[in-house]
All heavy atoms as TSV, in Angstrom:
chain	resi	resn	atom	element	x	y	z
A	1	MET	N	N	35.201	25.440	-11.394
A	1	MET	CA	C	34.060	24.730	-11.133
A	1	MET	C	C	32.905	25.230	-12.049
A	1	MET	O	O	32.781	26.404	-12.273
A	1	MET	CB	C	33.549	24.843	-9.656
A	1	MET	CG	C	32.292	24.131	-9.380
A	1	MET	SD	S	31.633	24.482	-7.712
A	1	MET	CE	C	32.940	23.753	-6.728
A	2	ASN	N	N	32.181	24.296	-12.612
A	2	ASN	CA	C	31.049	24.600	-13.545
A	2	ASN	C	C	29.890	25.130	-12.636
A	2	ASN	O	O	29.380	24.490	-11.765
A	2	ASN	CB	C	30.649	23.329	-14.276
A	2	ASN	CG	C	29.588	23.572	-15.304
A	2	ASN	OD1	O	28.939	24.633	-15.305
A	2	ASN	ND2	N	29.345	22.658	-16.179
A	3	ASN	N	N	29.408	26.390	-13.011
A	3	ASN	CA	C	28.263	27.006	-12.269
A	3	ASN	C	C	27.016	26.185	-12.470
A	3	ASN	O	O	26.091	26.377	-11.632
A	3	ASN	CB	C	28.102	28.413	-12.727
A	3	ASN	CG	C	29.208	29.358	-12.131
A	3	ASN	OD1	O	29.861	28.959	-11.193
A	3	ASN	ND2	N	29.407	30.427	-12.815
A	4	ASN	N	N	26.878	25.389	-13.536
A	4	ASN	CA	C	25.639	24.667	-13.802
A	4	ASN	C	C	25.569	23.315	-12.962
A	4	ASN	O	O	24.604	22.678	-12.951
A	4	ASN	CB	C	25.492	24.382	-15.266
A	4	ASN	CG	C	25.245	25.602	-16.073
A	4	ASN	OD1	O	24.717	26.588	-15.580
A	4	ASN	ND2	N	25.739	25.528	-17.307
A	5	GLN	N	N	26.684	22.952	-12.364
A	5	GLN	CA	C	26.770	21.717	-11.587
A	5	GLN	C	C	26.154	21.911	-10.156
A	5	GLN	O	O	26.519	22.811	-9.525
A	5	GLN	CB	C	28.257	21.291	-11.476
A	5	GLN	CG	C	28.368	19.932	-10.805
A	5	GLN	CD	C	29.878	19.486	-10.754
A	5	GLN	OE1	O	30.760	20.276	-11.180
A	5	GLN	NE2	N	30.083	18.381	-10.202
A	6	GLU	N	N	25.211	21.030	-9.814
A	6	GLU	CA	C	24.620	21.133	-8.535
A	6	GLU	C	C	25.613	20.635	-7.498
A	6	GLU	O	O	26.304	19.664	-7.691
A	6	GLU	CB	C	23.368	20.248	-8.446
A	6	GLU	CG	C	22.190	20.739	-9.316
A	6	GLU	CD	C	20.992	19.842	-9.130
A	6	GLU	OE1	O	21.067	18.683	-8.692
A	6	GLU	OE2	O	19.924	20.315	-9.483
A	7	GLN	N	N	25.670	21.293	-6.319
A	7	GLN	CA	C	26.509	20.928	-5.225
A	7	GLN	C	C	25.501	20.230	-4.239
A	7	GLN	O	O	24.779	20.882	-3.544
A	7	GLN	CB	C	27.170	22.108	-4.645
A	7	GLN	CG	C	28.135	22.727	-5.495
A	7	GLN	CD	C	29.327	21.780	-5.859
A	7	GLN	OE1	O	29.841	21.151	-4.977
A	7	GLN	NE2	N	29.575	21.583	-7.136
A	8	LEU	N	N	25.579	18.892	-4.172
A	8	LEU	CA	C	24.786	18.157	-3.184
A	8	LEU	C	C	25.606	17.675	-2.069
A	8	LEU	O	O	26.758	17.200	-2.200
A	8	LEU	CB	C	24.151	16.901	-3.878
A	8	LEU	CG	C	23.239	17.272	-5.155
A	8	LEU	CD1	C	22.721	15.938	-5.771
A	8	LEU	CD2	C	22.077	18.175	-4.712
A	9	ILE	N	N	25.178	17.799	-0.834
A	9	ILE	CA	C	25.744	17.346	0.344
A	9	ILE	C	C	24.910	16.369	1.095
A	9	ILE	O	O	23.673	16.478	1.078
A	9	ILE	CB	C	26.209	18.568	1.265
A	9	ILE	CG1	C	25.037	19.392	1.722
A	9	ILE	CG2	C	27.284	19.397	0.606
A	9	ILE	CD1	C	25.345	20.379	2.742
A	10	GLU	N	N	25.544	15.428	1.680
A	10	GLU	CA	C	24.888	14.429	2.483
A	10	GLU	C	C	24.526	15.061	3.792
A	10	GLU	O	O	25.357	15.616	4.539
A	10	GLU	CB	C	25.670	13.149	2.763
A	10	GLU	CG	C	26.073	12.402	1.431
A	10	GLU	CD	C	24.963	11.647	0.831
A	10	GLU	OE1	O	23.989	11.213	1.639
A	10	GLU	OE2	O	24.903	11.458	-0.377
A	11	LYS	N	N	23.166	14.894	4.196
A	11	LYS	CA	C	22.729	15.497	5.427
A	11	LYS	C	C	21.615	14.618	6.071
A	11	LYS	O	O	21.067	13.813	5.434
A	11	LYS	CB	C	22.131	16.931	5.229
A	11	LYS	CG	C	23.155	18.062	4.841
A	11	LYS	CD	C	22.460	19.321	4.712
A	11	LYS	CE	C	22.219	19.947	6.049
A	11	LYS	NZ	N	21.700	21.332	5.977
A	12	ARG	N	N	21.274	14.885	7.337
A	12	ARG	CA	C	20.158	14.322	7.986
A	12	ARG	C	C	19.088	15.398	8.094
A	12	ARG	O	O	19.419	16.528	8.533
A	12	ARG	CB	C	20.488	13.801	9.394
A	12	ARG	CG	C	21.523	12.563	9.302
A	12	ARG	CD	C	20.737	11.349	8.943
A	12	ARG	NE	N	21.658	10.253	8.860
A	12	ARG	CZ	C	21.345	8.928	8.984
A	12	ARG	NH1	N	20.041	8.673	9.328
A	12	ARG	NH2	N	22.202	8.030	8.815
A	13	VAL	N	N	17.903	15.102	7.562
A	13	VAL	CA	C	16.872	16.171	7.528
A	13	VAL	C	C	15.596	15.650	8.234
A	13	VAL	O	O	15.501	14.427	8.501
A	13	VAL	CB	C	16.507	16.505	6.026
A	13	VAL	CG1	C	17.828	17.077	5.294
A	13	VAL	CG2	C	15.918	15.335	5.297
A	14	THR	N	N	14.660	16.553	8.388
A	14	THR	CA	C	13.344	16.210	8.950
A	14	THR	C	C	12.391	16.229	7.719
A	14	THR	O	O	12.225	17.199	7.078
A	14	THR	CB	C	12.882	17.173	9.970
A	14	THR	OG1	O	13.801	17.121	11.128
A	14	THR	CG2	C	11.433	16.890	10.458
A	15	TYR	N	N	11.801	15.026	7.510
A	15	TYR	CA	C	10.831	14.807	6.396
A	15	TYR	C	C	9.433	15.084	6.944
A	15	TYR	O	O	9.120	14.633	8.039
A	15	TYR	CB	C	10.940	13.350	5.847
A	15	TYR	CG	C	10.060	13.047	4.775
A	15	TYR	CD1	C	10.324	13.370	3.468
A	15	TYR	CD2	C	8.760	12.456	5.064
A	15	TYR	CE1	C	9.506	13.040	2.466
A	15	TYR	CE2	C	7.949	12.093	3.957
A	15	TYR	CZ	C	8.321	12.375	2.689
A	15	TYR	OH	O	7.388	12.097	1.677
A	16	SER	N	N	8.673	15.854	6.215
A	16	SER	CA	C	7.309	16.214	6.726
A	16	SER	C	C	6.301	15.982	5.551
A	16	SER	O	O	6.598	16.150	4.398
A	16	SER	CB	C	7.280	17.673	7.233
A	16	SER	OG	O	7.585	18.557	6.124
A	17	LEU	N	N	5.107	15.568	5.990
A	17	LEU	CA	C	3.991	15.521	5.039
A	17	LEU	C	C	2.706	15.631	5.820
A	17	LEU	O	O	2.676	15.506	6.986
A	17	LEU	CB	C	4.024	14.192	4.310
A	17	LEU	CG	C	3.529	12.925	5.035
A	17	LEU	CD1	C	2.764	12.084	4.010
A	17	LEU	CD2	C	4.639	12.176	5.601
A	18	GLU	N	N	1.577	15.905	5.082
A	18	GLU	CA	C	0.330	15.993	5.637
A	18	GLU	C	C	-0.496	14.752	5.093
A	18	GLU	O	O	-0.472	14.518	3.908
A	18	GLU	CB	C	-0.398	17.284	5.294
A	18	GLU	CG	C	-1.770	17.363	5.910
A	18	GLU	CD	C	-2.499	18.680	5.527
A	18	GLU	OE1	O	-1.927	19.537	4.772
A	18	GLU	OE2	O	-3.656	18.807	5.985
A	19	LEU	N	N	-1.100	13.991	6.011
A	19	LEU	CA	C	-1.849	12.855	5.627
A	19	LEU	C	C	-3.108	12.807	6.425
A	19	LEU	O	O	-3.098	12.749	7.656
A	19	LEU	CB	C	-0.954	11.545	5.913
A	19	LEU	CG	C	-1.613	10.247	5.456
A	19	LEU	CD1	C	-1.748	10.103	4.053
A	19	LEU	CD2	C	-0.705	9.103	6.071
A	20	LYS	N	N	-4.146	12.777	5.723
A	20	LYS	CA	C	-5.557	12.717	6.361
A	20	LYS	C	C	-5.749	13.822	7.357
A	20	LYS	O	O	-6.241	13.589	8.495
A	20	LYS	CB	C	-5.752	11.344	6.950
A	20	LYS	CG	C	-5.823	10.298	5.952
A	20	LYS	CD	C	-6.011	8.934	6.593
A	20	LYS	CE	C	-5.901	7.859	5.443
A	20	LYS	NZ	N	-6.045	6.441	6.021
A	21	GLY	N	N	-5.248	15.055	7.101
A	21	GLY	CA	C	-5.440	16.222	8.025
A	21	GLY	C	C	-4.418	16.214	9.169
A	21	GLY	O	O	-4.547	17.087	9.998
A	22	LYS	N	N	-3.489	15.271	9.171
A	22	LYS	CA	C	-2.452	15.301	10.226
A	22	LYS	C	C	-1.104	15.495	9.609
A	22	LYS	O	O	-0.798	15.004	8.570
A	22	LYS	CB	C	-2.465	14.016	10.957
A	22	LYS	CG	C	-3.778	13.701	11.788
A	22	LYS	CD	C	-3.676	12.397	12.446
A	22	LYS	CE	C	-4.930	12.101	13.319
A	22	LYS	NZ	N	-4.857	10.877	13.986
A	23	PHE	N	N	-0.250	16.249	10.307
A	23	PHE	CA	C	1.068	16.462	9.904
A	23	PHE	C	C	1.991	15.376	10.521
A	23	PHE	O	O	1.820	15.115	11.705
A	23	PHE	CB	C	1.662	17.858	10.275
A	23	PHE	CG	C	1.197	18.865	9.324
A	23	PHE	CD1	C	0.128	19.719	9.611
A	23	PHE	CD2	C	1.828	19.066	8.124
A	23	PHE	CE1	C	-0.310	20.649	8.708
A	23	PHE	CE2	C	1.404	20.045	7.183
A	23	PHE	CZ	C	0.360	20.812	7.491
A	24	ILE	N	N	2.835	14.771	9.785
A	24	ILE	CA	C	3.728	13.802	10.192
A	24	ILE	C	C	5.209	14.257	9.981
A	24	ILE	O	O	5.501	14.770	8.883
A	24	ILE	CB	C	3.490	12.419	9.433
A	24	ILE	CG1	C	2.105	11.985	9.768
A	24	ILE	CG2	C	4.516	11.407	9.823
A	24	ILE	CD1	C	1.650	10.763	8.890
A	25	LEU	N	N	6.011	14.091	10.977
A	25	LEU	CA	C	7.417	14.475	10.864
A	25	LEU	C	C	8.246	13.229	11.160
A	25	LEU	O	O	8.027	12.433	12.128
A	25	LEU	CB	C	7.783	15.553	11.952
A	25	LEU	CG	C	7.066	16.850	11.881
A	25	LEU	CD1	C	7.506	17.747	13.014
A	25	LEU	CD2	C	7.295	17.573	10.534
A	26	ILE	N	N	9.271	12.992	10.287
A	26	ILE	CA	C	10.221	11.907	10.560
A	26	ILE	C	C	11.588	12.577	10.597
A	26	ILE	O	O	12.025	13.151	9.572
A	26	ILE	CB	C	10.111	10.840	9.446
A	26	ILE	CG1	C	8.651	10.252	9.407
A	26	ILE	CG2	C	11.114	9.747	9.641
A	26	ILE	CD1	C	8.456	9.240	8.338
A	27	GLU	N	N	12.278	12.420	11.758
A	27	GLU	CA	C	13.533	13.078	11.958
A	27	GLU	C	C	14.656	12.182	11.456
A	27	GLU	O	O	14.612	10.993	11.373
A	27	GLU	CB	C	13.705	13.431	13.443
A	27	GLU	CG	C	12.597	14.460	13.920
A	27	GLU	CD	C	12.780	14.619	15.423
A	27	GLU	OE1	O	12.868	13.714	16.217
A	27	GLU	OE2	O	12.671	15.885	15.820
A	28	ASN	N	N	15.812	12.805	11.302
A	28	ASN	CA	C	17.085	12.163	10.974
A	28	ASN	C	C	17.083	11.333	9.732
A	28	ASN	O	O	17.677	10.250	9.705
A	28	ASN	CB	C	17.499	11.298	12.178
A	28	ASN	CG	C	17.760	12.174	13.388
A	28	ASN	OD1	O	18.356	13.239	13.317
A	28	ASN	ND2	N	17.146	11.783	14.488
A	29	VAL	N	N	16.362	11.769	8.680
A	29	VAL	CA	C	16.292	11.032	7.453
A	29	VAL	C	C	17.537	11.388	6.580
A	29	VAL	O	O	17.800	12.592	6.319
A	29	VAL	CB	C	15.018	11.401	6.624
A	29	VAL	CG1	C	14.890	10.635	5.367
A	29	VAL	CG2	C	13.781	11.103	7.545
A	30	PRO	N	N	18.296	10.383	6.025
A	30	PRO	CA	C	19.377	10.700	5.176
A	30	PRO	C	C	18.934	11.258	3.820
A	30	PRO	O	O	17.993	10.745	3.209
A	30	PRO	CB	C	20.092	9.347	4.976
A	30	PRO	CG	C	19.063	8.322	5.331
A	30	PRO	CD	C	18.110	8.950	6.243
A	31	ALA	N	N	19.562	12.285	3.390
A	31	ALA	CA	C	19.226	12.955	2.106
A	31	ALA	C	C	20.444	13.607	1.498
A	31	ALA	O	O	21.419	13.898	2.186
A	31	ALA	CB	C	18.099	14.000	2.303
A	32	ARG	N	N	20.370	13.865	0.259
A	32	ARG	CA	C	21.311	14.616	-0.477
A	32	ARG	C	C	20.585	15.992	-0.636
A	32	ARG	O	O	19.569	16.105	-1.233
A	32	ARG	CB	C	21.687	14.032	-1.822
A	32	ARG	CG	C	22.487	12.700	-1.557
A	32	ARG	CD	C	22.835	11.941	-2.809
A	32	ARG	NE	N	23.333	12.743	-3.896
A	32	ARG	CZ	C	22.976	12.638	-5.185
A	32	ARG	NH1	N	22.160	11.615	-5.532
A	32	ARG	NH2	N	23.460	13.373	-6.068
A	33	VAL	N	N	21.244	17.076	-0.266
A	33	VAL	CA	C	20.681	18.446	-0.220
A	33	VAL	C	C	21.445	19.335	-1.120
A	33	VAL	O	O	22.696	19.429	-1.019
A	33	VAL	CB	C	20.554	18.938	1.199
A	33	VAL	CG1	C	19.913	20.322	1.232
A	33	VAL	CG2	C	19.817	17.940	2.088
A	34	ASN	N	N	20.727	20.045	-1.991
A	34	ASN	CA	C	21.371	20.999	-2.838
A	34	ASN	C	C	21.699	22.288	-1.934
A	34	ASN	O	O	20.844	22.792	-1.403
A	34	ASN	CB	C	20.351	21.484	-3.975
A	34	ASN	CG	C	20.951	22.525	-4.964
A	34	ASN	OD1	O	21.521	23.479	-4.487
A	34	ASN	ND2	N	20.799	22.167	-6.215
A	35	GLU	N	N	22.963	22.521	-1.907
A	35	GLU	CA	C	23.423	23.703	-1.028
A	35	GLU	C	C	22.842	24.990	-1.365
A	35	GLU	O	O	22.657	25.802	-0.526
A	35	GLU	CB	C	24.943	23.798	-1.125
A	35	GLU	CG	C	25.691	22.686	-0.425
A	35	GLU	CD	C	27.246	22.891	-0.449
A	35	GLU	OE1	O	27.773	22.942	-1.532
A	35	GLU	OE2	O	27.812	22.982	0.644
A	36	GLU	N	N	22.560	25.247	-2.618
A	36	GLU	CA	C	22.048	26.512	-3.162
A	36	GLU	C	C	20.557	26.693	-2.939
A	36	GLU	O	O	20.112	27.681	-2.429
A	36	GLU	CB	C	22.416	26.734	-4.557
A	36	GLU	CG	C	22.133	28.104	-5.117
A	36	GLU	CD	C	22.542	28.309	-6.534
A	36	GLU	OE1	O	23.650	27.835	-6.883
A	36	GLU	OE2	O	21.825	28.999	-7.314
A	37	THR	N	N	19.816	25.643	-3.262
A	37	THR	CA	C	18.376	25.737	-3.160
A	37	THR	C	C	17.704	25.072	-1.935
A	37	THR	O	O	16.493	25.346	-1.704
A	37	THR	CB	C	17.694	25.115	-4.463
A	37	THR	OG1	O	17.962	23.656	-4.451
A	37	THR	CG2	C	18.340	25.697	-5.759
A	38	GLY	N	N	18.413	24.239	-1.330
A	38	GLY	CA	C	17.813	23.485	-0.154
A	38	GLY	C	C	17.022	22.294	-0.643
A	38	GLY	O	O	16.441	21.612	0.241
A	39	GLU	N	N	16.888	22.066	-1.900
A	39	GLU	CA	C	16.043	20.879	-2.409
A	39	GLU	C	C	16.685	19.634	-1.917
A	39	GLU	O	O	17.931	19.464	-1.864
A	39	GLU	CB	C	16.079	20.918	-3.908
A	39	GLU	CG	C	15.127	19.883	-4.489
A	39	GLU	CD	C	14.995	19.979	-6.036
A	39	GLU	OE1	O	15.676	20.818	-6.644
A	39	GLU	OE2	O	14.165	19.268	-6.583
A	40	GLN	N	N	15.848	18.667	-1.511
A	40	GLN	CA	C	16.189	17.424	-0.849
A	40	GLN	C	C	15.956	16.320	-1.863
A	40	GLN	O	O	14.948	16.195	-2.437
A	40	GLN	CB	C	15.465	17.152	0.451
A	40	GLN	CG	C	15.709	18.274	1.424
A	40	GLN	CD	C	14.828	18.129	2.661
A	40	GLN	OE1	O	13.920	17.342	2.679
A	40	GLN	NE2	N	15.046	18.939	3.701
A	41	PHE	N	N	16.897	15.402	-1.937
A	41	PHE	CA	C	16.781	14.088	-2.741
A	41	PHE	C	C	16.993	12.985	-1.908
A	41	PHE	O	O	17.924	12.880	-1.092
A	41	PHE	CB	C	17.810	14.198	-3.870
A	41	PHE	CG	C	17.769	15.426	-4.793
A	41	PHE	CD1	C	18.445	16.502	-4.413
A	41	PHE	CD2	C	16.945	15.343	-5.869
A	41	PHE	CE1	C	18.375	17.660	-5.290
A	41	PHE	CE2	C	16.831	16.466	-6.739
A	41	PHE	CZ	C	17.516	17.634	-6.431
A	42	PHE	N	N	16.090	11.918	-2.052
A	42	PHE	CA	C	16.140	10.747	-1.217
A	42	PHE	C	C	16.402	9.504	-2.082
A	42	PHE	O	O	15.895	9.414	-3.137
A	42	PHE	CB	C	14.773	10.615	-0.530
A	42	PHE	CG	C	14.429	11.795	0.366
A	42	PHE	CD1	C	13.579	12.791	-0.046
A	42	PHE	CD2	C	14.960	11.851	1.663
A	42	PHE	CE1	C	13.290	13.827	0.758
A	42	PHE	CE2	C	14.709	12.960	2.495
A	42	PHE	CZ	C	13.807	13.889	2.015
A	43	ALA	N	N	17.172	8.643	-1.538
A	43	ALA	CA	C	17.410	7.335	-2.230
A	43	ALA	C	C	16.142	6.538	-2.311
A	43	ALA	O	O	15.338	6.666	-1.375
A	43	ALA	CB	C	18.512	6.622	-1.516
A	44	PRO	N	N	15.949	5.741	-3.336
A	44	PRO	CA	C	14.746	4.895	-3.336
A	44	PRO	C	C	14.473	4.009	-2.091
A	44	PRO	O	O	13.415	3.856	-1.669
A	44	PRO	CB	C	14.945	4.008	-4.554
A	44	PRO	CG	C	15.836	4.817	-5.471
A	44	PRO	CD	C	16.773	5.576	-4.492
A	45	SER	N	N	15.600	3.453	-1.512
A	45	SER	CA	C	15.497	2.654	-0.287
A	45	SER	C	C	14.967	3.556	0.857
A	45	SER	O	O	14.196	3.005	1.684
A	45	SER	CB	C	16.752	1.968	0.069
A	45	SER	OG	O	17.762	2.926	0.232
A	46	THR	N	N	15.378	4.744	0.867
A	46	THR	CA	C	14.955	5.688	1.999
A	46	THR	C	C	13.435	5.978	1.796
A	46	THR	O	O	12.675	5.902	2.759
A	46	THR	CB	C	15.698	6.956	1.922
A	46	THR	OG1	O	17.112	6.691	2.134
A	46	THR	CG2	C	15.233	7.974	2.964
A	47	VAL	N	N	13.030	6.200	0.563
A	47	VAL	CA	C	11.605	6.434	0.293
A	47	VAL	C	C	10.755	5.229	0.706
A	47	VAL	O	O	9.674	5.430	1.358
A	47	VAL	CB	C	11.318	6.804	-1.204
A	47	VAL	CG1	C	9.836	6.943	-1.490
A	47	VAL	CG2	C	12.092	8.110	-1.532
A	48	MET	N	N	11.284	4.077	0.402
A	48	MET	CA	C	10.539	2.827	0.778
A	48	MET	C	C	10.355	2.744	2.284
A	48	MET	O	O	9.323	2.431	2.809
A	48	MET	CB	C	11.162	1.599	0.230
A	48	MET	CG	C	10.987	1.436	-1.283
A	48	MET	SD	S	11.944	0.008	-2.032
A	48	MET	CE	C	11.203	-1.280	-1.103
A	49	LEU	N	N	11.462	3.018	3.063
A	49	LEU	CA	C	11.385	2.966	4.459
A	49	LEU	C	C	10.471	4.087	5.057
A	49	LEU	O	O	9.644	3.850	5.996
A	49	LEU	CB	C	12.778	3.075	5.049
A	49	LEU	CG	C	12.881	2.969	6.638
A	49	LEU	CD1	C	12.301	1.671	7.032
A	49	LEU	CD2	C	14.330	3.110	7.034
A	50	LEU	N	N	10.486	5.250	4.492
A	50	LEU	CA	C	9.567	6.332	4.857
A	50	LEU	C	C	8.098	5.918	4.745
A	50	LEU	O	O	7.283	6.021	5.589
A	50	LEU	CB	C	9.773	7.563	4.107
A	50	LEU	CG	C	11.048	8.357	4.401
A	50	LEU	CD1	C	11.243	9.482	3.357
A	50	LEU	CD2	C	11.035	8.959	5.770
A	51	GLN	N	N	7.763	5.254	3.529
A	51	GLN	CA	C	6.407	4.775	3.294
A	51	GLN	C	C	6.021	3.734	4.261
A	51	GLN	O	O	4.938	3.697	4.861
A	51	GLN	CB	C	6.259	4.280	1.882
A	51	GLN	CG	C	6.379	5.321	0.818
A	51	GLN	CD	C	6.379	4.855	-0.595
A	51	GLN	OE1	O	6.800	3.642	-0.858
A	51	GLN	NE2	N	6.070	5.627	-1.569
A	52	GLN	N	N	7.015	2.822	4.590
A	52	GLN	CA	C	6.693	1.782	5.585
A	52	GLN	C	C	6.389	2.364	6.956
A	52	GLN	O	O	5.467	1.915	7.662
A	52	GLN	CB	C	7.892	0.851	5.623
A	52	GLN	CG	C	7.677	-0.345	6.606
A	52	GLN	CD	C	8.860	-1.278	6.612
A	52	GLN	OE1	O	9.738	-1.130	5.832
A	52	GLN	NE2	N	8.795	-2.257	7.539
A	53	ILE	N	N	7.153	3.281	7.432
A	53	ILE	CA	C	7.006	3.991	8.691
A	53	ILE	C	C	5.646	4.552	8.798
A	53	ILE	O	O	4.852	4.443	9.772
A	53	ILE	CB	C	8.055	4.995	8.999
A	53	ILE	CG1	C	9.450	4.249	9.230
A	53	ILE	CG2	C	7.755	5.857	10.212
A	53	ILE	CD1	C	10.644	5.251	9.248
A	54	ILE	N	N	5.257	5.298	7.695
A	54	ILE	CA	C	3.995	6.032	7.704
A	54	ILE	C	C	2.750	5.130	7.584
A	54	ILE	O	O	1.855	5.167	8.366
A	54	ILE	CB	C	3.957	7.057	6.570
A	54	ILE	CG1	C	5.072	8.134	6.799
A	54	ILE	CG2	C	2.624	7.731	6.436
A	54	ILE	CD1	C	5.504	8.976	5.642
A	55	LEU	N	N	2.828	4.143	6.676
A	55	LEU	CA	C	1.767	3.268	6.417
A	55	LEU	C	C	1.552	2.187	7.425
A	55	LEU	O	O	0.421	1.669	7.653
A	55	LEU	CB	C	1.860	2.690	4.956
A	55	LEU	CG	C	1.788	3.688	3.801
A	55	LEU	CD1	C	2.052	2.948	2.478
A	55	LEU	CD2	C	0.546	4.465	3.803
A	56	ASP	N	N	2.581	1.746	8.092
A	56	ASP	CA	C	2.450	0.783	9.181
A	56	ASP	C	C	1.882	1.250	10.458
A	56	ASP	O	O	1.528	0.465	11.304
A	56	ASP	CB	C	3.815	0.114	9.430
A	56	ASP	CG	C	4.296	-0.800	8.354
A	56	ASP	OD1	O	3.471	-1.082	7.437
A	56	ASP	OD2	O	5.432	-1.308	8.394
A	57	GLY	N	N	1.777	2.577	10.540
A	57	GLY	CA	C	1.166	3.241	11.745
A	57	GLY	C	C	1.979	2.928	12.933
A	57	GLY	O	O	1.482	2.750	14.033
A	58	GLN	N	N	3.301	2.975	12.854
A	58	GLN	CA	C	4.186	2.756	13.966
A	58	GLN	C	C	3.919	3.802	15.047
A	58	GLN	O	O	3.510	4.919	14.758
A	58	GLN	CB	C	5.684	2.858	13.559
A	58	GLN	CG	C	6.085	1.768	12.533
A	58	GLN	CD	C	7.570	1.855	12.212
A	58	GLN	OE1	O	8.302	2.456	12.925
A	58	GLN	NE2	N	7.924	1.233	11.190
A	59	GLU	N	N	4.194	3.425	16.243
A	59	GLU	CA	C	4.046	4.308	17.405
A	59	GLU	C	C	5.124	5.486	17.282
A	59	GLU	O	O	6.264	5.179	17.119
A	59	GLU	CB	C	4.241	3.601	18.704
A	59	GLU	CG	C	3.988	4.412	20.020
A	59	GLU	CD	C	2.520	4.703	20.137
A	59	GLU	OE1	O	1.665	3.853	19.640
A	59	GLU	OE2	O	2.170	5.699	20.807
A	60	PRO	N	N	4.651	6.715	17.303
A	60	PRO	CA	C	5.685	7.847	17.178
A	60	PRO	C	C	6.579	7.904	18.421
A	60	PRO	O	O	6.203	7.504	19.539
A	60	PRO	CB	C	4.767	9.086	17.106
A	60	PRO	CG	C	3.491	8.716	17.751
A	60	PRO	CD	C	3.300	7.260	17.557
A	61	LYS	N	N	7.762	8.407	18.134
A	61	LYS	CA	C	8.734	8.577	19.242
A	61	LYS	C	C	8.284	9.660	20.243
A	61	LYS	O	O	8.443	9.521	21.469
A	61	LYS	CB	C	10.078	9.074	18.570
A	61	LYS	CG	C	11.231	9.404	19.575
A	61	LYS	CD	C	12.415	9.830	18.823
A	61	LYS	CE	C	13.490	10.284	19.802
A	61	LYS	NZ	N	14.664	10.756	19.121
A	62	ARG	N	N	7.668	10.695	19.736
A	62	ARG	CA	C	6.974	11.729	20.579
A	62	ARG	C	C	5.942	12.429	19.772
A	62	ARG	O	O	5.884	12.308	18.601
A	62	ARG	CB	C	8.083	12.698	21.098
A	62	ARG	CG	C	8.830	13.419	19.973
A	62	ARG	CD	C	10.047	14.190	20.575
A	62	ARG	NE	N	10.858	14.688	19.536
A	62	ARG	CZ	C	10.889	15.874	19.012
A	62	ARG	NH1	N	10.112	16.824	19.496
A	62	ARG	NH2	N	11.748	16.181	17.974
A	63	ILE	N	N	5.117	13.204	20.421
A	63	ILE	CA	C	4.015	13.956	19.808
A	63	ILE	C	C	4.220	15.405	20.239
A	63	ILE	O	O	4.520	15.660	21.404
A	63	ILE	CB	C	2.649	13.450	20.249
A	63	ILE	CG1	C	2.404	12.012	19.754
A	63	ILE	CG2	C	1.619	14.396	19.719
A	63	ILE	CD1	C	1.217	11.389	20.182
A	64	ILE	N	N	4.101	16.354	19.172
A	64	ILE	CA	C	4.239	17.742	19.487
A	64	ILE	C	C	2.951	18.414	19.093
A	64	ILE	O	O	2.198	17.956	18.241
A	64	ILE	CB	C	5.503	18.359	18.784
A	64	ILE	CG1	C	5.365	18.310	17.227
A	64	ILE	CG2	C	6.803	17.804	19.260
A	64	ILE	CD1	C	6.429	18.977	16.478
A	65	GLN	N	N	2.703	19.668	19.642
A	65	GLN	CA	C	1.596	20.511	19.232
A	65	GLN	C	C	2.210	21.580	18.314
A	65	GLN	O	O	3.315	22.122	18.617
A	65	GLN	CB	C	0.949	21.159	20.444
A	65	GLN	CG	C	0.131	20.101	21.245
A	65	GLN	CD	C	-0.602	20.813	22.351
A	65	GLN	OE1	O	-0.107	21.847	22.922
A	65	GLN	NE2	N	-1.667	20.236	22.731
A	66	THR	N	N	1.435	21.900	17.280
A	66	THR	CA	C	1.964	22.905	16.318
A	66	THR	C	C	0.873	23.994	16.129
A	66	THR	O	O	-0.343	23.621	15.756
A	66	THR	CB	C	2.209	22.241	14.975
A	66	THR	OG1	O	3.110	21.251	15.146
A	66	THR	CG2	C	2.723	23.263	13.976
A	67	PRO	N	N	1.238	25.307	16.321
A	67	PRO	CA	C	0.234	26.354	16.034
A	67	PRO	C	C	-0.021	26.398	14.508
A	67	PRO	O	O	0.837	26.159	13.650
A	67	PRO	CB	C	0.962	27.591	16.477
A	67	PRO	CG	C	2.293	27.250	16.785
A	67	PRO	CD	C	2.500	25.798	16.783
A	68	VAL	N	N	-1.301	26.781	14.110
A	68	VAL	CA	C	-1.675	26.887	12.734
A	68	VAL	C	C	-2.232	28.281	12.576
A	68	VAL	O	O	-3.117	28.713	13.308
A	68	VAL	CB	C	-2.762	25.801	12.389
A	68	VAL	CG1	C	-3.142	26.024	10.955
A	68	VAL	CG2	C	-2.215	24.410	12.625
A	69	TYR	N	N	-1.725	28.934	11.502
A	69	TYR	CA	C	-2.179	30.296	11.144
A	69	TYR	C	C	-2.789	30.246	9.760
A	69	TYR	O	O	-2.353	29.435	8.972
A	69	TYR	CB	C	-0.992	31.268	11.197
A	69	TYR	CG	C	-0.321	31.391	12.517
A	69	TYR	CD1	C	0.831	30.578	12.821
A	69	TYR	CD2	C	-0.699	32.299	13.483
A	69	TYR	CE1	C	1.380	30.631	14.023
A	69	TYR	CE2	C	-0.143	32.329	14.740
A	69	TYR	CZ	C	0.898	31.521	14.986
A	69	TYR	OH	O	1.589	31.662	16.201
A	70	SER	N	N	-3.604	31.275	9.540
A	70	SER	CA	C	-4.222	31.382	8.177
A	70	SER	C	C	-3.601	32.586	7.528
A	70	SER	O	O	-3.444	33.621	8.104
A	70	SER	CB	C	-5.766	31.548	8.285
A	70	SER	OG	O	-6.354	31.698	7.069
A	71	TYR	N	N	-3.211	32.434	6.247
A	71	TYR	CA	C	-2.729	33.502	5.433
A	71	TYR	C	C	-3.828	34.455	4.944
A	71	TYR	O	O	-4.757	33.954	4.271
A	71	TYR	CB	C	-1.920	32.954	4.312
A	71	TYR	CG	C	-1.356	34.039	3.409
A	71	TYR	CD1	C	-0.166	34.645	3.691
A	71	TYR	CD2	C	-1.949	34.322	2.241
A	71	TYR	CE1	C	0.420	35.657	2.856
A	71	TYR	CE2	C	-1.393	35.306	1.379
A	71	TYR	CZ	C	-0.257	35.959	1.724
A	71	TYR	OH	O	0.202	36.881	0.898
A	72	ALA	N	N	-3.772	35.596	5.347
A	72	ALA	CA	C	-4.865	36.572	4.949
A	72	ALA	C	C	-4.249	37.505	3.890
A	72	ALA	O	O	-3.370	38.267	4.232
A	72	ALA	CB	C	-5.400	37.340	6.134
A	73	ALA	N	N	-4.734	37.497	2.733
A	73	ALA	CA	C	-4.245	38.258	1.625
A	73	ALA	C	C	-4.794	39.739	1.715
A	73	ALA	O	O	-5.762	40.020	2.200
A	73	ALA	CB	C	-4.507	37.739	0.291
């Protein structure tokens, strides 16, 4: 096997982003994931659906609370 070849596996992941001061999580998103680095790759159709879910303001499946900490150097 060529060591320079990326090993991507199909997985379901949780996509997260911050928008207007709020964190948004979308669960069970299909992605190709690099086994070594954990980097996630999404098909263009998946990205379009993610944008639609976020921008359409759909009702979330559930709401969670998340603790926030500040990094003190």
